Every structure is written in structure tokens, then in C-alpha cells.
N, C-alpha and C positions, 0 to 999 in steps of 0.2 A: 647290318649289310642289306644293303641297297638290291636288291634282285634275290641272288642267294639261291635259288632255285634249280640251275643249270649251270652244266659248265664249270667257265671260271669262279663263279658265284657261290657255286656248290661247295665248289674245292676248297675254297675259303673259308667257308662255314663249318665245313670237315675238320680242318684243320685245327680254325678255334676253338672248336669241341673238343678236340682232342688234347688241348693246353689246358683244359678246364675252366674255359672262359664261358661267360654268360652270354648268351646273342639272341637278336634281335633280327629278325627278316622281315624287312618290309616291301611285300612284291604283291603281284597283281592278282595271284590266285590259279595262274593256268597250269602249274606245279606247283608236287606238293612241297615243301622244303624238309631239311633234313629232322627227321627225330631231337627232341631237345631243346629246340630253337622257342622263342616267344614269336607269335606269326602277327604281321600285322598286314591287312589287307588295304590296298591304294594303288593308284594310277596314274601317273608323274605327268601324264599329258592331258588328263581331265581336269575341269574345272573342279577347284573345293580336292583334287584327288589325294591331297599331303593331311588330309584331316586325321585319319590316324595317326599317324606322326605327328602332327601336334600336339593331341591329346596327349601321346605318349611322352614326348618330351617335356610338356607342362606337368604331368603326373610325377615325372622323374623315374628313372629306371638303371640297373648296371651301378656300378662301385658307386659311392659319395653320395648317390640319391640325388644327383643333379642331372643325370642322364646319360652319355655314354664315354667311354674312354676313349675308343676309335669309330669310325664311319669309313666303309669299304664300300666305293662306286665303281661299277662298270660299265655305265651308260656309256652308247655309243650313239646317240643321234642328237635331237636339238641343243646345242649347250646350254640354251635358258633352263631346261629341267635340271641342268648340274647345278647351275646359279640359286633356282629357286630352294633348292632343296640345300645347299649349302649353307645359303643363309638363313633359313630356319632352324638351321642344327648350328649355326656357329657359335650360339651362346651356350649350349647343352652337350656341346663333343669338344672332346681337347684335340684332337688331329681330325685330318681328311685324307684317306687314301684314293686318290681317284686311279684306277686302272686304265692307262692309256694305252698310247702304241709308239712303235717308231715309225709309224707314218706319217707323225709331225712333225721328220725333219723336212728339210725344203730339197726337192729333188732335182738331181740325183744325189744322195750322201756319198761323198766319198768314200773307198775302203776303208777301213780303221775306224771310221767315225765314233765318236764319243757324245755325251752329254752338252757339250759346249756346241756343237754342229747348229748352224743356222736352221730355223724352223718355219713352217710356211707362214705366208704373209694372208691378210684378210680375214683372219679367223676373231671372233666375240665370242664371250662369254654371253652376249644377249643375243645371240644370232638363232634363226630357227633351222631348220635341218638344213643342211649342203652337201659339203661331201665327205667321206669318212676323216681325209685326213685334217681338215678343219675343222670337223665337228669335234674330234678327239683333242685339238690343241684348243678350240674354244672352250671343252671342259676343263682341260687345266687353267685356264685364266681363270673360269667360275672358282674351281677352287682355291687359288691362288689368292684371290681378289676377297673373299667372302673369310678365309681362316689367316690369311697373310702365309708369306713363305716360309716360317719356320714352323708353323703347324699343317703343312700341307705336304703330303710324300704324294710325285707322280712316276708311276710305275709303268714304263715305256716298255711294251711286252713287245715281243718279234713273233714268231710263229709259234703256236701254242699247239701242243700234241699232250694225247693221255686220255684214261676212260672219261665219259660225258661230254666227249667232242662234238659238239653239233655243228660241224662245219662241212664234216665230211672227208678232211684228208685223208689222215691215217686209216679210216675205216675204208673209203675207197680203195686204198692199196692193199688192205688185209680182204677184202671180201673179192675182190678181182686174182689175185694169188691163189687165195682158197680154191678158186673157180679151176685152177690147173692148168696147164698147156702151156704154149710156147706166150711169154708175158713180154712186152714192149717194154725195155727197161732204158732209160733215159741217162745216156754217159755223159760224162768217163764214171766208170765205178768209186774212184778215189776223188769224184767232188763233195768238198767240204759244205757240210750242213751244220746251220744254226739255230736249236729249236728251245723250247722249256719245256718239259711235262708240266703238267696245269698241277700237279699235287706241289711241286718244286719250288714254283711261282708262287703255290698259295701258303707252303711253308715259312718261305722267305718273307711276306707280308704283317703276320702277328710279329714276327721278329723284330724287323723295321720298325713296329712301333713301337715296339717294349725299350728298342734301342731311342726310341725320340727321332730316327732320321727324319730328313726333310728334302726337299728340291726332288729333281728327275734322276732316274736311274734307268740305263738299259738293262731290260729285265730278260737275260736268253743264257742261255749256255755260250762258254768260250766257243767262237768258230773254229771248226773241225773236230769239234767232240766226238761228232761223229760222219759219216759219209752216205753217198746216197747207195752204196753196194753195201755197208754194214746195214741201214733201214730196210731193204729189200731182204737182203739175206735172212733178217732176223724174221720178217713177215713168211718167209717161206719156209723157217726150222718151226715157228711157234703156230702157225697152221696146218702142219705136217702136210704140207701138199705135194705133191709131184710139180710143181710149175716148172719151168725153167726159161731161166732171165736172159733175154736175149739182148744183152748190151749194145746199144747204139748209138752212131756218131751225132752228136747235136746237130749238125748241118741238116743229115737226112729229116729228122724230126720236124724241123724248123721248114727246111724246104717243103715237105707236106702241109704245112698251113697249120699244123698243131701248136696248140696256144700253151705255153708254159706257164707254170703254175694253177691255172685253173682246169686244163686238159688232163695234164699231167701234174697230180697234187705235187708240191711241197719243190719239186725241181723247174730250177733257172738255170740258163746256160753260164757255165763259168766266164768271168770275164765280161760279165754284161751287166749294165747300169743294174739289174735287179737282182743279180747277186749280190752285188756289193751293197746294195740297200738289206735285203733278205738275211744275207747268211756270213756279212765281217763286219757288224755293228763291235764296236771295243765296249766288254762288258767289266771289265777290272775293277769300275767301282763297287758295283754290287756283290762281286766274288769278295771282294775287301770285306763288305758289310755283312757278307754270310751267305750270301749263295752257295747251295752245295747241288746239283744235279746228277739223278742216277742216269745209269747208264742207259742205252738205245735198245737194246734188249730186254727189259723189264717195262719201258715204257710201254713196247710193240705186246709183249707178254699181258701184262695188265690190259690194254685197251681189246685183244684179242679176247681174251674172257671176259671182260664187260658186253663186248660186241654180242658174241653167241650166248650170253645169259640175254639179250633182248633178241634173240632170235635172229640175230644177224642182220638186221636193219637198225642204222641208228637214228637217232632225231636232228632235224633239219632246221636252223633257224630259217623262217619263211621271208625273215630281210634280207638273204645271203644266197648267190646264184648257187645252181648245183655244180658239182666238179667231177672231172673223169674222162674217161674217152671212151666215146661210141665202140662197141667189138668191131664194127665191119670196118673204121678207120686204121684202128691197131692192126687190125687181118694184113690189112693193103699197105700199110708200111712194112710189117714183117716181110711180106712178099717181095718188097723193092729192096729191104736191105738183102733179102737173099739172093734175089737175082742181080744184086750190082756187088756183092761183096762186100758190102760196109757191115761194121762193126767195130766193135772195142773189145 
């Protein structure tokens, strides 16, 4: 596991350990990996930063004594870091799983897009850091170039929620609703959502590797498996809050200059290009090949338990902008909603 100490990587490590796998975690040492792994320290961006991985691959570890059966990589920056690591491991590992993103599809992807949809242009396995979409696509190209199409698996994740989240989307909704009072709830209530619990993604990856799967997979729950209403209702229930969800028409929210997705996490207006891209992907290939997704109540409950165990403050990646709505802006829009009689 390249990384393995935060969010997706940590969940993958825990899933592999639960299967009885022997796991090596190559990381920078900023966070402790789960107990029970072999820990190697290094920085893929530094000169000679792969030295510990070189030494371990030369010595051999894991089954067969010649390296590793599977490598899992979640890298999101310069694709050349994926290229260098994949090149190093191509002779000592059986399969390379790269956790990519549905952001690699050319914008805007049509509603119902599958893995055959066009991808962004201009990406390269040799590139320095550019933008998220091209960086992820460059990482895909690096994995395929070094391991070949038959030994590389591209996990194109969508919205990922659940325990360990270090982006802040579900933690923001939970802490806001726990605070109580009137809550600006972006409508409509029945807006279909598409996300994957990080543990379901993490459980699918080892199973896919065991099956010898390759190629790209959209890895999210089916669209409409839950709705905006079900998500926020679950937040109210698990927090035990007396919050009152004030369902508000998208037109009023957008007219107030509120940014979907960032200021109101998870939500984007129905019928928009963003909703088609973020919440309407075809995931039938992943479902066919073993993806199973838990219900929204479990995801929300377990995230709340994890969050309260941290004292209510979730970790946050330094390379991602903060999310959430300023209370003053929320209060202003709620006042407009009441004055105009708008809502859902």
C-alpha cells in the first residue's frame, strides 16, 4: 500500500488485514499506519525517496518471496511519481491498482456515462503536477504503461464518504446539524445522490485483485441509492439533534451566490452538468464484479461515531480547500426564504 495511513488508503489496509493478508505500507511517517503492517518510510517527491522500497523489493517480501501480489496507489499529484513507483515495482509485483477518479472523464460527461466515455486530453505519465483531472489520468497512464493493461486496475471513484474522511463533506453536515436550529437544506429532498462508503470501496479492491480484474471501473454506489433528504435525515437521527431542516429551492440558493459542492457539500442542482457528472454515473460493471454498498444510515452513524471519538474535529488535507457555509450566509438565506415564502 502506497500511503495507507489516511482515509482511502487506511481503509484499504484495514480491509486487507481483515482478509488475513500480509501488508506493507510505504508512507512519509506523518501518520501512524494501522497496527499489524510492515512499515516503510519514504517520500516519493524527494530525491532517492524510494530507497526503502528499493531495498524491500530487492530483499523480497510477501508470498512467493519475490515481492508483492498487489500494489495499491492513491496518489493525486504529479503523475511521474506514479510512473517512477510503478516502474520500480513492475518486476516484483503482480498487479497495480490505481485509485483514480471519475474526474478523468472529459467535461461534461453525459448522464449515465460508463467507462467507455471520453477522458480528458493532455494528460501524461511523465508530467509534473497540473490539475486534478489530468493528474489522475496521468496516474492511470503510468500504471498501464508500466504494468500493462492486463495487470493494472483503474478504480475511478466518485464521491467518497465514511469514517476517516479528511475532505470534510460529511463531517461538515454532521457538525452543522448537531449544532441544531434551522438548517439550510438544499432541495429537492428527493435529489438522487451517488457516493461510495470508503469501506465498500476498500473491500472491493482486494476482492477485485483476487479475481484478477483489470481496466477501468466506475466505483460508486448506483445513482439514487440514497437522496439528499435521506442523507440529512440520517444526520439528524444519529446526532440526536433538534435541528430543523429547512428545505430550500435551488434557485434561491444559487441566487444568493452559494457555491454547490463546496459551500453546501455533496449537493449540486439537479439537471446541471455537475449533477450528471457527480451523481449519475453508470456503475453496472463494478456491481457485476462484486461491489456491494451499505445503506446511508450506517455510513452516517459510523462517521459520527468516528468524529465524536476525535472530539468533533475531523482531520483535513492541506491540499484541499475547506468546505462548508458561513453561518451568517446561511442565516441570511433562511431569512430570504421565509420572507419570500420559498421552499420545498
